[in-house]
C-alpha positions as protocol buffer text, in pm:
chain_id: "A"
residue {
  index: 1
  type: UNK
  ca { x: -1798 y: 12148 z: 1166 }
}
residue {
  index: 2
  type: UNK
  ca { x: -1862 y: 11775 z: 1207 }
}
residue {
  index: 3
  type: UNK
  ca { x: -1877 y: 11645 z: 1565 }
}
residue {
  index: 4
  type: UNK
  ca { x: -1593 y: 11412 z: 1659 }
}
residue {
  index: 5
  type: UNK
  ca { x: -1714 y: 11071 z: 1770 }
}
residue {
  index: 6
  type: UNK
  ca { x: -1411 y: 10873 z: 1887 }
}
residue {
  index: 7
  type: UNK
  ca { x: -1346 y: 10507 z: 1953 }
}
residue {
  index: 8
  type: UNK
  ca { x: -1046 y: 10364 z: 2135 }
}
residue {
  index: 9
  type: UNK
  ca { x: -888 y: 10077 z: 1942 }
}
residue {
  index: 10
  type: UNK
  ca { x: -658 y: 9855 z: 2150 }
}
residue {
  index: 11
  type: UNK
  ca { x: -446 y: 9640 z: 1921 }
}
residue {
  index: 12
  type: UNK
  ca { x: -276 y: 9310 z: 2015 }
}
residue {
  index: 13
  type: UNK
  ca { x: -229 y: 9371 z: 2386 }
}
residue {
  index: 14
  type: UNK
  ca { x: -340 y: 9019 z: 2479 }
}
residue {
  index: 15
  type: UNK
  ca { x: -39 y: 8804 z: 2404 }
}
residue {
  index: 16
  type: UNK
  ca { x: 147 y: 8504 z: 2537 }
}
residue {
  index: 17
  type: UNK
  ca { x: 475 y: 8683 z: 2456 }
}
residue {
  index: 18
  type: UNK
  ca { x: 605 y: 8367 z: 2294 }
}
residue {
  index: 19
  type: UNK
  ca { x: 704 y: 8522 z: 1961 }
}
residue {
  index: 20
  type: UNK
  ca { x: 1046 y: 8628 z: 1828 }
}
residue {
  index: 21
  type: UNK
  ca { x: 1161 y: 8952 z: 1994 }
}
residue {
  index: 22
  type: UNK
  ca { x: 902 y: 8918 z: 2272 }
}
residue {
  index: 23
  type: UNK
  ca { x: 1172 y: 8980 z: 2529 }
}
residue {
  index: 24
  type: UNK
  ca { x: 1261 y: 9306 z: 2350 }
}
residue {
  index: 25
  type: UNK
  ca { x: 907 y: 9445 z: 2358 }
}
residue {
  index: 26
  type: UNK
  ca { x: 768 y: 9308 z: 2686 }
}
residue {
  index: 27
  type: UNK
  ca { x: 865 y: 9601 z: 2909 }
}
residue {
  index: 28
  type: UNK
  ca { x: 748 y: 9853 z: 2648 }
}
residue {
  index: 29
  type: UNK
  ca { x: 415 y: 9666 z: 2629 }
}
residue {
  index: 30
  type: UNK
  ca { x: 374 y: 9674 z: 3006 }
}
residue {
  index: 31
  type: UNK
  ca { x: 444 y: 10050 z: 3012 }
}
residue {
  index: 32
  type: UNK
  ca { x: 205 y: 10107 z: 2721 }
}
residue {
  index: 33
  type: UNK
  ca { x: -66 y: 9907 z: 2899 }
}
residue {
  index: 34
  type: UNK
  ca { x: -61 y: 10156 z: 3186 }
}
residue {
  index: 35
  type: UNK
  ca { x: -121 y: 10445 z: 2945 }
}
residue {
  index: 36
  type: UNK
  ca { x: -387 y: 10244 z: 2761 }
}
residue {
  index: 37
  type: UNK
  ca { x: -564 y: 10185 z: 3093 }
}
residue {
  index: 38
  type: UNK
  ca { x: -575 y: 10564 z: 3144 }
}
residue {
  index: 39
  type: UNK
  ca { x: -716 y: 10615 z: 2795 }
}
residue {
  index: 40
  type: UNK
  ca { x: -971 y: 10339 z: 2846 }
}
residue {
  index: 41
  type: UNK
  ca { x: -1086 y: 10497 z: 3173 }
}
residue {
  index: 42
  type: UNK
  ca { x: -1131 y: 10829 z: 2990 }
}
residue {
  index: 43
  type: UNK
  ca { x: -1330 y: 10668 z: 2707 }
}
residue {
  index: 44
  type: UNK
  ca { x: -1551 y: 10483 z: 2955 }
}
residue {
  index: 45
  type: UNK
  ca { x: -1617 y: 10804 z: 3149 }
}
residue {
  index: 46
  type: UNK
  ca { x: -1713 y: 10982 z: 2825 }
}
residue {
  index: 47
  type: UNK
  ca { x: -1937 y: 10694 z: 2713 }
}
residue {
  index: 48
  type: UNK
  ca { x: -1724 y: 10635 z: 2403 }
}
residue {
  index: 49
  type: UNK
  ca { x: -1663 y: 10283 z: 2270 }
}
residue {
  index: 50
  type: UNK
  ca { x: -1359 y: 10071 z: 2349 }
}
residue {
  index: 51
  type: UNK
  ca { x: -1270 y: 9812 z: 2086 }
}
residue {
  index: 52
  type: UNK
  ca { x: -1011 y: 9536 z: 2115 }
}
residue {
  index: 53
  type: UNK
  ca { x: -852 y: 9401 z: 1797 }
}
residue {
  index: 54
  type: UNK
  ca { x: -627 y: 9106 z: 1860 }
}
residue {
  index: 55
  type: UNK
  ca { x: -442 y: 8833 z: 1678 }
}
residue {
  index: 56
  type: UNK
  ca { x: -578 y: 8489 z: 1744 }
}
residue {
  index: 57
  type: UNK
  ca { x: -235 y: 8330 z: 1690 }
}
residue {
  index: 58
  type: UNK
  ca { x: -377 y: 8120 z: 1405 }
}
residue {
  index: 59
  type: UNK
  ca { x: -592 y: 7928 z: 1652 }
}
residue {
  index: 60
  type: UNK
  ca { x: -924 y: 7953 z: 1470 }
}
residue {
  index: 61
  type: UNK
  ca { x: -1106 y: 7758 z: 1743 }
}
residue {
  index: 62
  type: UNK
  ca { x: -1023 y: 8013 z: 2016 }
}
residue {
  index: 63
  type: UNK
  ca { x: -1234 y: 8324 z: 2059 }
}
residue {
  index: 64
  type: UNK
  ca { x: -1133 y: 8654 z: 2218 }
}
residue {
  index: 65
  type: UNK
  ca { x: -1273 y: 8576 z: 2562 }
}
residue {
  index: 66
  type: UNK
  ca { x: -1075 y: 8251 z: 2572 }
}
residue {
  index: 67
  type: UNK
  ca { x: -761 y: 8442 z: 2471 }
}
residue {
  index: 68
  type: UNK
  ca { x: -812 y: 8689 z: 2757 }
}
residue {
  index: 69
  type: UNK
  ca { x: -859 y: 8401 z: 3004 }
}
residue {
  index: 70
  type: UNK
  ca { x: -544 y: 8232 z: 2875 }
}
residue {
  index: 71
  type: UNK
  ca { x: -342 y: 8552 z: 2923 }
}
residue {
  index: 72
  type: UNK
  ca { x: -486 y: 8609 z: 3271 }
}
residue {
  index: 73
  type: UNK
  ca { x: -381 y: 8258 z: 3369 }
}
residue {
  index: 74
  type: UNK
  ca { x: -28 y: 8300 z: 3233 }
}
residue {
  index: 75
  type: UNK
  ca { x: 274 y: 8422 z: 3424 }
}
residue {
  index: 76
  type: UNK
  ca { x: 464 y: 8746 z: 3390 }
}
residue {
  index: 77
  type: UNK
  ca { x: 392 y: 9030 z: 3152 }
}
residue {
  index: 78
  type: UNK
  ca { x: 105 y: 8850 z: 2980 }
}
residue {
  index: 79
  type: UNK
  ca { x: -98 y: 8827 z: 3301 }
}
residue {
  index: 80
  type: UNK
  ca { x: -5 y: 9176 z: 3420 }
}
residue {
  index: 81
  type: UNK
  ca { x: -125 y: 9334 z: 3096 }
}
residue {
  index: 82
  type: UNK
  ca { x: -438 y: 9119 z: 3082 }
}
residue {
  index: 83
  type: UNK
  ca { x: -524 y: 9222 z: 3437 }
}
residue {
  index: 84
  type: UNK
  ca { x: -479 y: 9593 z: 3358 }
}
residue {
  index: 85
  type: UNK
  ca { x: -671 y: 9580 z: 3032 }
}
residue {
  index: 86
  type: UNK
  ca { x: -937 y: 9317 z: 3100 }
}
residue {
  index: 87
  type: UNK
  ca { x: -1235 y: 9408 z: 2881 }
}
residue {
  index: 88
  type: UNK
  ca { x: -1563 y: 9521 z: 3032 }
}
residue {
  index: 89
  type: UNK
  ca { x: -1888 y: 9353 z: 2933 }
}
residue {
  index: 90
  type: UNK
  ca { x: -1986 y: 9648 z: 2711 }
}
residue {
  index: 91
  type: UNK
  ca { x: -1655 y: 9658 z: 2519 }
}
residue {
  index: 92
  type: UNK
  ca { x: -1625 y: 9535 z: 2161 }
}
residue {
  index: 93
  type: UNK
  ca { x: -1371 y: 9302 z: 2003 }
}
residue {
  index: 94
  type: UNK
  ca { x: -1260 y: 9170 z: 1667 }
}
residue {
  index: 95
  type: UNK
  ca { x: -1010 y: 8896 z: 1595 }
}
residue {
  index: 96
  type: UNK
  ca { x: -764 y: 8979 z: 1320 }
}
residue {
  index: 97
  type: UNK
  ca { x: -571 y: 8732 z: 1105 }
}
residue {
  index: 98
  type: UNK
  ca { x: -292 y: 8972 z: 1001 }
}
residue {
  index: 99
  type: UNK
  ca { x: -131 y: 9305 z: 1088 }
}
residue {
  index: 100
  type: UNK
  ca { x: -409 y: 9557 z: 1025 }
}
residue {
  index: 101
  type: UNK
  ca { x: -717 y: 9558 z: 1246 }
}
residue {
  index: 102
  type: UNK
  ca { x: -916 y: 9632 z: 928 }
}
residue {
  index: 103
  type: UNK
  ca { x: -790 y: 9346 z: 710 }
}
residue {
  index: 104
  type: UNK
  ca { x: -1051 y: 9066 z: 690 }
}
residue {
  index: 105
  type: UNK
  ca { x: -1235 y: 9187 z: 1003 }
}
residue {
  index: 106
  type: UNK
  ca { x: -1573 y: 9354 z: 1062 }
}
residue {
  index: 107
  type: UNK
  ca { x: -1406 y: 9661 z: 1219 }
}
residue {
  index: 108
  type: UNK
  ca { x: -1523 y: 9910 z: 953 }
}
residue {
  index: 109
  type: UNK
  ca { x: -1882 y: 9785 z: 985 }
}
residue {
  index: 110
  type: UNK
  ca { x: -1866 y: 9810 z: 1365 }
}
residue {
  index: 111
  type: UNK
  ca { x: -1729 y: 10165 z: 1350 }
}
residue {
  index: 112
  type: UNK
  ca { x: -2004 y: 10265 z: 1108 }
}
residue {
  index: 113
  type: UNK
  ca { x: -2272 y: 10117 z: 1336 }
}
residue {
  index: 114
  type: UNK
  ca { x: -2121 y: 10304 z: 1632 }
}
residue {
  index: 115
  type: UNK
  ca { x: -2109 y: 10628 z: 1430 }
}
residue {
  index: 116
  type: UNK
  ca { x: -1738 y: 10680 z: 1495 }
}
residue {
  index: 117
  type: UNK
  ca { x: -1528 y: 10911 z: 1280 }
}
residue {
  index: 118
  type: UNK
  ca { x: -1215 y: 10928 z: 1496 }
}
residue {
  index: 119
  type: UNK
  ca { x: -1001 y: 10628 z: 1587 }
}
residue {
  index: 120
  type: UNK
  ca { x: -750 y: 10647 z: 1871 }
}
residue {
  index: 121
  type: UNK
  ca { x: -514 y: 10359 z: 1799 }
}
residue {
  index: 122
  type: UNK
  ca { x: -297 y: 10209 z: 2073 }
}
residue {
  index: 123
  type: UNK
  ca { x: -125 y: 9878 z: 2145 }
}
residue {
  index: 124
  type: UNK
  ca { x: 162 y: 9690 z: 1987 }
}
residue {
  index: 125
  type: UNK
  ca { x: 380 y: 9688 z: 1789 }
}
residue {
  index: 126
  type: UNK
  ca { x: 446 y: 10034 z: 1653 }
}
residue {
  index: 127
  type: UNK
  ca { x: 626 y: 9928 z: 1337 }
}
residue {
  index: 128
  type: UNK
  ca { x: 387 y: 9653 z: 1231 }
}
residue {
  index: 129
  type: UNK
  ca { x: 27 y: 9619 z: 1352 }
}
residue {
  index: 130
  type: UNK
  ca { x: -9 y: 9979 z: 1472 }
}
residue {
  index: 131
  type: UNK
  ca { x: 138 y: 10128 z: 1153 }
}
residue {
  index: 132
  type: UNK
  ca { x: -70 y: 9898 z: 930 }
}
residue {
  index: 133
  type: UNK
  ca { x: -389 y: 9978 z: 1119 }
}
residue {
  index: 134
  type: UNK
  ca { x: -323 y: 10353 z: 1109 }
}
residue {
  index: 135
  type: UNK
  ca { x: -258 y: 10354 z: 734 }
}
residue {
  index: 136
  type: UNK
  ca { x: -578 y: 10155 z: 677 }
}
residue {
  index: 137
  type: UNK
  ca { x: -773 y: 10382 z: 912 }
}
residue {
  index: 138
  type: UNK
  ca { x: -650 y: 10690 z: 729 }
}
residue {
  index: 139
  type: UNK
  ca { x: -734 y: 10540 z: 389 }
}
residue {
  index: 140
  type: UNK
  ca { x: -1090 y: 10487 z: 516 }
}
residue {
  index: 141
  type: UNK
  ca { x: -1099 y: 10858 z: 609 }
}
residue {
  index: 142
  type: UNK
  ca { x: -1112 y: 10822 z: 986 }
}
residue {
  index: 143
  type: UNK
  ca { x: -940 y: 11093 z: 1184 }
}
residue {
  index: 144
  type: UNK
  ca { x: -662 y: 10877 z: 1323 }
}
residue {
  index: 145
  type: UNK
  ca { x: -480 y: 10959 z: 1647 }
}
residue {
  index: 146
  type: UNK
  ca { x: -188 y: 10779 z: 1808 }
}
residue {
  index: 147
  type: UNK
  ca { x: -86 y: 10839 z: 2170 }
}
residue {
  index: 148
  type: UNK
  ca { x: 286 y: 10749 z: 2184 }
}
residue {
  index: 149
  type: UNK
  ca { x: 283 y: 10651 z: 2552 }
}
residue {
  index: 150
  type: UNK
  ca { x: 14 y: 10394 z: 2468 }
}
residue {
  index: 151
  type: UNK
  ca { x: 219 y: 10230 z: 2191 }
}
residue {
  index: 152
  type: UNK
  ca { x: 461 y: 9943 z: 2249 }
}
residue {
  index: 153
  type: UNK
  ca { x: 762 y: 9915 z: 2027 }
}
residue {
  index: 154
  type: UNK
  ca { x: 1124 y: 9816 z: 2010 }
}
residue {
  index: 155
  type: UNK
  ca { x: 1372 y: 10099 z: 2054 }
}
residue {
  index: 156
  type: UNK
  ca { x: 1433 y: 10322 z: 1755 }
}
residue {
  index: 157
  type: UNK
  ca { x: 1182 y: 10124 z: 1546 }
}
residue {
  index: 158
  type: UNK
  ca { x: 899 y: 10271 z: 1755 }
}
residue {
  index: 159
  type: UNK
  ca { x: 1028 y: 10625 z: 1707 }
}
residue {
  index: 160
  type: UNK
  ca { x: 1067 y: 10574 z: 1330 }
}
residue {
  index: 161
  type: UNK
  ca { x: 718 y: 10427 z: 1297 }
}
residue {
  index: 162
  type: UNK
  ca { x: 559 y: 10716 z: 1489 }
}
residue {
  index: 163
  type: UNK
  ca { x: 755 y: 10967 z: 1281 }
}
residue {
  index: 164
  type: UNK
  ca { x: 643 y: 10798 z: 959 }
}
residue {
  index: 165
  type: UNK
  ca { x: 279 y: 10809 z: 1069 }
}
residue {
  index: 166
  type: UNK
  ca { x: 309 y: 11177 z: 1151 }
}
residue {
  index: 167
  type: UNK
  ca { x: 512 y: 11273 z: 842 }
}
residue {
  index: 168
  type: UNK
  ca { x: 274 y: 11089 z: 609 }
}
residue {
  index: 169
  type: UNK
  ca { x: -27 y: 11241 z: 787 }
}
residue {
  index: 170
  type: UNK
  ca { x: -170 y: 10892 z: 835 }
}
residue {
  index: 171
  type: UNK
  ca { x: -215 y: 10974 z: 1204 }
}
residue {
  index: 172
  type: UNK
  ca { x: -181 y: 11263 z: 1445 }
}
residue {
  index: 173
  type: UNK
  ca { x: 69 y: 11179 z: 1719 }
}
residue {
  index: 174
  type: UNK
  ca { x: -66 y: 11336 z: 2039 }
}
residue {
  index: 175
  type: UNK
  ca { x: 92 y: 11298 z: 2387 }
}
residue {
  index: 176
  type: UNK
  ca { x: -142 y: 11146 z: 2643 }
}
residue {
  index: 177
  type: UNK
  ca { x: -170 y: 11451 z: 2868 }
}
residue {
  index: 178
  type: UNK
  ca { x: -264 y: 11669 z: 2571 }
}
residue {
  index: 179
  type: UNK
  ca { x: -518 y: 11412 z: 2447 }
}
residue {
  index: 180
  type: UNK
  ca { x: -678 y: 11373 z: 2789 }
}
residue {
  index: 181
  type: UNK
  ca { x: -640 y: 11745 z: 2869 }
}
């Protein structure tokens, strides 16, 4: 049996929350960030990589570190999440132009260099960037895991997205306590 080598992929958690429906997802994102922080602590303790994949909001002059600083300096949910999930110096990041963390990014190359064959995907939003990333991860033959407590989404759309991922076998949906267990 092949050894599982996981990576934690945190998708789109650094945000200004200035997009349509931001007010509908903000509290879910804050709750998810607390679960993501638990997962990140576990990955760090195990020596497994933590990777951030984030939109750059079509600002091609801004890099990831600038985005984190901008969110830390903001008010409200943006700063709270950025404070909880501030990357460590040894974490990895990719900027993504669209929904999937794989589309037009070096993520697959990074995962290959790290020797990872399992991707634990968390972040926001369940029915767009998380679903797209999970389908792309599965198509690249990574064992893909989603921890529902670490996923932000809007109401029933989150539940439908997680059910679709599970029903299609694009990702295993595993509660946080069972994953960390």
